[in-house]
Structure formats: structure tokens, C-alpha cells
C-alpha positions in Angstrom: -1.4 15.6 -29.8 -1.4 16.6 -26.1 1.3 15.2 -24.0 -0.1 12.9 -21.3 2.0 13.0 -18.2 3.0 9.8 -16.7 2.2 9.0 -13.1 4.6 6.8 -11.2 3.6 4.5 -8.3 5.2 6.9 -5.7 3.4 10.0 -7.0 0.7 11.3 -4.7 -2.8 10.8 -6.1 -5.4 13.4 -5.6 -8.9 11.8 -5.6 -12.0 13.9 -6.1 -13.7 13.8 -2.7 -17.1 13.3 -4.3 -15.9 10.0 -5.7 -15.0 8.7 -2.2 -18.7 9.1 -1.2 -20.3 6.9 -3.8 -22.3 3.8 -3.1 -22.5 1.4 -6.0 -24.9 -1.4 -6.9 -24.2 -5.0 -6.0 -22.8 -5.6 -9.5 -20.7 -2.4 -9.2 -22.1 -1.0 -12.4 -24.4 1.8 -11.1 -23.9 4.7 -8.7 -26.9 4.4 -6.5 -26.3 6.6 -3.5 -23.8 8.7 -1.5 -22.5 8.9 2.0 -20.0 11.4 3.3 -18.6 9.3 6.2 -19.7 11.8 8.9 -22.5 9.8 10.7 -23.2 6.1 10.4 -26.9 6.8 11.0 -27.0 8.7 7.7 -25.5 5.6 5.9 -28.1 3.4 7.4 -30.9 5.7 6.1 -29.2 5.8 2.7 -28.9 2.0 2.6 -32.6 1.7 3.6 -33.6 4.0 0.8 -31.4 2.1 -1.7 -32.6 -1.3 -0.7 -36.2 -0.3 -1.6 -35.2 -0.6 -5.3 -31.8 -2.4 -5.5 -29.0 -4.0 -3.5 -25.9 -2.0 -2.7 -22.4 -3.4 -2.9 -21.6 -3.8 0.8 -18.0 -4.8 0.3 -17.2 -1.5 -1.3 -19.1 1.0 1.0 -17.4 4.4 1.1 -15.0 5.5 3.9 -13.5 2.1 4.7 -10.4 4.1 5.6 -12.1 5.0 8.8 -11.8 1.4 10.0 -8.8 1.4 12.4 -5.6 -0.1 11.0 -5.5 -2.9 13.6 -9.0 -4.0 12.6 -8.1 -4.4 8.9 -8.2 -7.9 7.4 -8.7 -10.3 10.3 -11.0 -8.3 12.5 -13.1 -6.6 9.8 -13.7 -10.1 8.3 -14.3 -11.9 11.6 -16.7 -9.4 13.2 -17.5 -8.3 10.3 -17.1 -4.6 9.9 -18.3 -3.0 6.7 -17.3 0.6 7.3 -17.0 3.2 10.0 -17.8 6.9 10.3 -15.5 9.6 11.5 -16.7 9.3 15.0 -15.8 5.7 15.4 -19.2 4.2 14.9 -19.2 1.2 12.6 -21.7 -0.7 10.5 -21.3 -4.3 11.5 -22.7 -7.8 11.4 -23.2 -10.5 8.8 -26.1 -8.6 7.2 -24.6 -5.2 7.9 -27.5 -4.4 10.2 -25.8 -3.5 13.4 -23.9 -0.4 14.7 -21.1 -0.7 17.2 -18.4 1.7 18.3 -14.7 1.0 17.9 -14.5 0.7 21.7 -17.3 -1.9 21.8 -15.5 -4.0 19.2 -12.2 -3.8 21.1 -14.0 -4.7 24.3 -15.5 -7.8 22.6 -12.0 -9.0 21.5 -10.6 -8.2 25.0 -13.4 -10.3 26.7 -13.3 -13.2 24.2 -9.6 -13.5 23.5 -7.7 -11.2 25.8 -7.3 -8.6 23.0 -7.0 -8.1 19.3 -3.4 -9.1 19.2 -4.1 -12.4 21.0 -7.0 -13.1 18.6 -4.6 -12.5 15.6 -2.0 -14.8 17.3 -4.7 -17.5 17.7 -5.4 -17.2 13.9 -1.7 -17.4 13.1 -1.3 -20.6 15.2 -4.4 -22.2 13.6 -3.2 -21.4 10.1 0.3 -22.9 10.8 -1.4 -26.0 12.2 -3.6 -26.3 9.2 -0.6 -25.9 6.8 1.3 -28.5 8.7 -1.6 -31.0 8.5 -2.0 -30.5 4.8 1.8 -31.0 4.2 1.7 -34.2 6.3 -1.3 -35.5 4.3 0.4 -34.8 1.0 3.5 -36.7 2.0 1.6 -39.9 2.8 
């Protein structure tokens, strides 16, 4: 029997680049397309092609690592941002039908809230207020 080497959590993982490009069906069972992360326009064309026969899984589109770190979680859900290409152009919107640059998204948060950090602070304060209200209600 061949010895299977164990991998530990701190070991570097090498992922086949072709796996990173796959677009899956909405149920996640079928590989239905590919996108290399280079140009968001190519992704839009691929999604249009895919949607002629099935629905893609928008929440697991390839190359989400191109979304800037400070956009992750709160911003990507609020705006929403589905994925970005290597040039900083992102697929955005509730239906994933818009394209905005990273700079345009930053400008939106700057104009609306004074910046991304101020928006995140607003969310933190709202969450604390909500938790406090729930605790007060449960003590009654």
C-alpha cells in the first residue's frame, strides 16, 4: 500500500490553476464554464453564454481573491461585489449585472459615509445597539 503523506494546516497548498477558473452551476454540481480572471468583460460574456441554458453559482465565481482585502465581508455584501478582475474592474449589483472599478466603489463609500472605515464603524455601532436592545428585551 502506498504511503499517503499527511498535510498539515500550515503546509503550503498548491492548487491547479485551471481549478481556480471554473464556474459551477447554481447547485454546485456541474462545471459549466471558465474565466481566467483577466478581464471582467470576458466573464460577462461567459455568464451570458451560460445563462442561455442554466444558472451559474454567483456566490462562488472564480477569482474572488481579486476583491481588495478591505472590501471583504461588509463591503462585498453591502454593494454587492461578486468578483473582480486583475485590472480592478468588478462585477457588482444585486443581480450581478453591473461593472464598477475599485476606485468607483471607494468613491461611493467616501461620498456616502466618508470612507470605507467609517461605513464599517457605522455597522459596528448598529450591531452593538441591536445586541444591547435584544439583551434588554430578554431581561424583561
